[in-house]
N, C-alpha and C positions, 0 to 999 in steps of 0.2 A: 504493500500500500504506500501511496505517496502521503505526505503530511502537509497540511495547509490550513487556511483559515476562512473565516466567514465575514460576511458583510452586514454591518449594523445600520439601522436607520433611525430617523427621528421624525417627529411630526406634530407641532401643536400650536401654542398660543400666540406667538408673535406673528400675527397675521400679516403684518407689513412685509415679512420676509417670504411669504408663500409664493408670491409671483416670481421670486428669484430662485425658487427651489430647483428649477432645472433650466439649462441654457437653451433647450430646444423644446419642440412641442411633444416630444416623446417622454412619457412619464418614466421616471427611474424605477428600477426594480428594487425590492427590499428582501434581504435575507437576514433573518434573526436566528442566530445559533445560540441555544441555551443549553448548557451542560448541567449536570446534577451533582451538587455538593463539592465543587472544586473550590479550594481555599484561595485566599488572596495571594499567597506565596507559592502556588503550585506550578507556575509557569516560569521558564527561564527569564523572560522579559520582566518578571516581577521579583527576580532574585533567586529562583530555585536553582540549585546546583547539582541535584542528584537525579533529576528526571529530564529526559530529552524531549524538547518541544520545538523543533526547528521551524515548523510551519507557522505556528502561532507567534513565535518570536519574529519571524519574517513579516507576518501580517502587521505586527506592532511597528516594525521598522518602516513599513509602507503606508502606515495609517496613523491613527491617534490612539494613544494609550492614556487611560484615565486612572488617577491615583486615589481619588476619593469618590468612587462610584459605589452606590449602595443597592442591595436587593430590596425587595418590598417587605420581606419578613425573613426570620431565621430558619424557616422550613419551607418545603416545596409548595404545597397547595396554596397557602395564602400569598406567598411571594409571586407565584404565577398569576394569581388573581389580581394583584396590584398592577401587573404588566397588562393583562387583558383589559382591565376596566379603567385604568388611569386614576384609580382611587387608592389612597393609603389605607392601612389596616384599621384605622379608626372609623372608616366609612364603608369600605368594601364588605360584601356579605361574608365571604370566606375569610376566617381569621386564624384558622388552625386546620389540622387534618382530621376530618370526620369521616369514618369509614361506613360503607353500606354492605360490605361482603360478609361481615361476621354474623354467624347465626343463620345464614341462608342455607337452602337445601343444596345437596351435592349432585353433580352429574358425571357421567363416565367419559373419560378421555383415554382410550386405549386401556392400559393396565392401571390407570390413575383415576382419581376422583378430584373434581375441582368445583369451585363455587358456581352456583347457577346465576348469581347476580354479583357484579363487581363494580367498584367505583367509589367516588368520594362525594362530599357535599357539592351540589351544583352552584354555579354562578347564578346571580340574579338574572332571570331571563328578561326582565324589563329594563335592564341597563345595557346599553350598547357596548360591544367590545371591538378591539382593533380589527380583526378580520372582517367583521360586518361592515365597518366603515370603509375599509379598502375595497371590499366586494361591491359595495354600493357605488364606488367611484371607478369602476372598470377594471379592477385587479382580479387576476386569477390567483387563487389561494391554495396552499398546500401545507399540511401539518404532518410531520414525521417524527415520532418519538412518543413522549409521555404527555397525556392530556391532564388527568388529575383534577378536572374542573366540573365533574358531574358523573353520576353513575349510569350504567347502561339503561336506556329507556327513559332517562330523565329529560327535563326540558333544556338541559345544557350538555349536549354532546356535539362533537365537531360538525356533524351534518346539519345541526340546527343553528349553528353559530357562525355561519359565513365561510366555512371551510369546504373547498371543492374536492380535495383529495386528502385522505387520512390513512396512515398505517402506523400501528404501534400499540401502545398500551392505553386503554381507557383508565385503568386502575393503577394507582401508585403501588399498592401491595403486590399486585401481579408483577410489577416491574422489579420487585426484589429478586426475582429469578431471571437469570440471563438465558436460560434454556427452558422456556415456559411450555405449557401444554398448548397454548393458543395465543394469538395476537388479534387485535381488532383492526377492521378495515372499512373504508367507505370510499366510493368513487362516483362522483356525480356524472362524470363523462361516460361511465359504464352503465348508468341507469340505476344505480343502487338507490334505494329509498330510505335506508337507515344504516347505522353502524352495525356490523355483524362480526362474528368470530371466525377466524381462520385457524383451523386445527393444524398444528405442526406435526404432521404424520410420523416423521422420523423420530421426533422426541417422545411421543406418547407410547411408543413401543417399549420404553424403559421407564422405570420408576423415578420418583422425585427425590429419593434419598440415597445416601451412601454411594457405593460403586455403581449402582444402576444409573444414577444421575450423570456419572462420568462418561457414560456411553452415549449420551445425547449429542447430536451434531448440529442442530439448527440454532445458531447463536443469534439472539435477537438484535444485538448491536449491529452486526453485519447485515442482517436482513433489513432492518430499518434504514440503514445507510444506503444500501443498494436501491431501495424504493425511492429514497430522496434523489439519488443520482438519476434514476430513470425518469422521475418527474421533471427534474431540471433539463434533461435531454430533450423533453418535449416542448420546452418553452422557446418562443421565437421573439426576435426583435419586433417591436411595434405593438405587442400585447403585454402590458405590464404584469408582473407577477410579484406576489409576496409569499415567501416561504418561511415557515417556522420550524426549525430543526431542533427539536427538544430532546436531544440525545440523553440517554440514561447514565452514561459513563460520567464520572468514576464512582457512582453511588454504590455503596454497601456491597452486595454479594461480590466478593473478591474472587471472581471465577471467569475464565475466558478461554479461547482456543489456545492450545499449547503450540503456538506457532513461533515464528522468528522474533516477534515483538516481545512475547513473554520470555522466550529463551535468552534474549539479550540481558534480562535482569536476573535470571535465576543464578544464584551463587554470587551475585555482585555485592550484596550487603553482608557484612560480617556478622550482623545480628538480624534475626528475622522475627516476625510476629505471627502468631497463629490466632485463629478465631473462627467464628461461624455461629449461626443460630438458626437451626432448621425450622423452628417455630415461626420465624420471620422470613423463611425461605432464603436465608443467607447460608449457603452451603460451606462446609468447613474448608479451611486451607491452613497449611503450615508454612506458607511463604507469603504472608500478608503484605510485606513491604514490596516484594517483587511484583505481586499481583497489582497492587495499587499503582505503582510506577508505570507498569505496562499498560494499564487502563488509560492513563493520561496520555501516554505516547500513542496509543491506538486512537484515541479521540483526536489528537493532533494530526494523525494520518488522515482521518476522515475529513478534517477541515482542509487539509492540503488537496485532497481529491475534489472537494467542492470548488475551490478556487481554480484549480486546473480546468474543471468542466466549464466554468464561466468563461475562462480565457479561450478555450477551444471553440466555444460557440459565439465568440465575439460579443459577449454580454458584460464583460468585466468593467468597462468604463461607464456603463449605465446602471450599475448595481452597487448599492451600498450594503456592506456586510458588517454585521455586528456580532461579536462573540462575548459571552459573559456566562456567569454561573448563578443559579437560583438562590444560593445562600452559602454560608461558610462550610468548612470541611467537617466531615462526620468521623466518628470513631466506632461505627457499627461494623459487624462482620469481621473484625480483626484489623481494621484500619487504625493507623497511629499517626494523627496529624502532627504531633510533636516531633516525630522522627524526621519528617520532611521539612519542617519549618522551625529549625533549631534556633533561629535568631529570636524567636518569641516576640516578634514585632507587635502582634495584636493579641489581646486577651479574648478568650471565649471561642466556642465553635458553634456548629449547628445547634439550634434551639435557644441560643442566647442573643440578647440584644446588645451585648458588648460588641466592640468593633469586629472581632474575629467571626462573629456569627452573621454579620450583615454587610461588611465591606467586601467587595468582590472584584475580581479582574474584569476589565471592560475595555475592549478594543474595537475601534471602528475603522473601516477601510473603504475608500471610494476613490480610485485612481483619478487624478486630475481635479478632484473636488476637495478632498481632505488632505491637508499637508502631510507629506511623508515624514515620519519620525517625530511628530508633534506629541507633546505630553501636556495633559491638562489636569489641574487640581480642582476643577469645578466640583462642587458638592451637589449631587443629584441622586435620585432613586428611580426604581423601575416605573413608578407611576408617571414619570416624565416622558416615557417613550410613546405614549399615545399621541400627545401633541407634537412630538418630534416627528413621528411618522407622517402625520398630517402635513407638516411643513415640507418634508421630503417629497411627498406625493402631490404637493400643490393644492391640498384640500383646505378650503377656507371655512370660516364660521365656527371653529372650535372655541369654546365648548358648547355654545348655545345651540348650534345646529343639531347637536346630538343628545340634548336633554330629552328625557321622557316627558311628553306633554301631559299624559294622563297622571303621572306622579305630581307634576307641578300643579295641575288643576285640583288634585286631591289634597293639596297643601303639604306634600312631601318634598324633600330636597333630593335632587339627583346630583350627587357630588361628582366633580371632576377636580382633581388636586394637582395635576401635572403642569409643568412649565417646559416648553420646548427647549431642548439643548441644541437646536439647529444652528443658531449663530456661532456657538463654540465649535461645532463640527466644521463650519464653513470658514473658520479662522477669523471670526469677528467677535472676540470676547467683549469688546466695548459695547456691543449691542445685546449682550446676554442679560436677560432678566433673571435674577437669582431668587431662590427661596429665602424667606426670612428664617425658616427652620425646616427640618425634616422630622418625620414622625413614624413610629412603629409601635405595634402592640402584638403580643402573642400569648394567648390564654393558656396554652398547655403548661408553660413554665411560669405563668402569671408575671410576665415581664413587659414593661413598656420602655420606650426611650424617646428622647427628643435631642436633636442636635441643632444648636443655634450658634453659628460661627465656630469658635473653638470650644464652646461650652457643650458638655454632653451630660444629660440627666438619664440615669438608669434607675428604674423602679422595679422591684420584685416583691410580690406579696405585700404591696403597700409601702415598703421601705424604700426611701429615696437615697441615691448616692450621686454626687455631683463631681464631674471630672473636668479638668482643663487639658484638652487634647494637645494644645500647643506645647505644653510642658510635661505631659503625662499621657502619651499615646497608648500605653498599655493599661490605662485606667486602674492604677494601683492606689492612688491617693484621693480619698473622699474629701473634697474641700467645701462641702455644703455649709459647715458651721461658720466658715470665714466669708461666705458669700450668700447671706440670707436673701438679699434682693433678687439675685440671679436664680436661686433655688425656687423662690416663690413665683417668679416669672415663668420658669419652665414648667412648674406644676400647673399654672393657670393655662398654659398652652395645651397640656394633656386634657384638662377638663373641657377646653374649647373644642378640641379636635375629636374627642371620643364621642361616638353616638352608640348608645346601648344596643347590644345584640344578644338576645337571650340564648341563642344557640352557642355563643362563645363568650360567656361572662368573664370579666376580669376585675381584679381588685385595684381600685384607683389609689393614687398616692395619699398617704395620711398627712 
């Protein structure tokens, strides 16, 4: 496999820039590559020294690398929800992972049984999401990877939310296994009427545990990537497309083909890490470090092939590619983020609103438009990408054009929290409108956070801690007692931005 990168895009509020979003009448294409649980320091261009990521490093050299980009949440489903909806987690409906597969009946898959219904809490069907906006404005849309924004048959599955072609996992729990019994699929062009299951016939001949699992041959990462390449190969100049490549690597199950990528890391580390949790479908490994490193290099290879495909088809200069991660690094299934990030730059991992759980790598590439080798310290979060993509696509009227009129007439508020980062991408930082603050909440660990300038408030179970990131990036020293005015100001922001959601209750700061 080659190794390369993706194209990121932007689209939103600074409507005066929309007319300049493209230099010709041809709308630009958008490719958003979102990986799963990659930490801020897991790429060479962000300081990683033990894992090879040549294509993503090259993508950063040819585009713009952001040093203060944030996910929408410290875990997958709510983080993706902020991206899809343009809302932060005080406003968007999904604020944690809520499962729908547990307790359902089982059905047969070869020698195995699997759940008859899978998926997570659905996005609010009355709030518009990014692919719906782009679809309404002439874009062909494709999603390849993990959905995690609704269960099978719910009001929020890809076929109902503006996606033309989908292949991957509806359910995040199913995505824990890289050699699953089935994947989900939908093709508008093929006449499909809904998302369905595709049984992986070679896999289901073998069990889901122990040595039987090792006999499985249909690796979901490769299957999903090949479908993405096939979809890209069908795209033609003159018809704009938006692709969402939500790859599951390098999340949890540390298990992959025993090919040249994995072999390059076997025996490389003088210490190894073992792990696994078959209850969570993380199959055991005794080479956790090698597996994790190989998964990132494999992902890097996927990105390389995507960029090569764009170049082969002559689409490179009219496509913005963005690469990022949905949250910070995990320690599930035998992963050891401390081993690969020994500088300890950031505190916290996945599920934490400390910097390590929400600050993510973010690279944007658009030849001829985004300055090669640029580095930006702009503070922004996933909910800024909806307006950014609108600006890239030349779509005006955000956010008022997309508000739900029925909600407004009923006296409800249809929130849009994003600010377009298009000016920064286009090398016009003087025109960049900036957030007064950024906001997060996550009810599973009962954590909230606000960042305003260099001040960072972290609240857990109602207890507040204030940090000065300019002098304490690792968030070690609580300076709340010395800065009561700042503390009270940031607490008031939380009370202002939080809208109660009984499905995902959270303890407010005391």
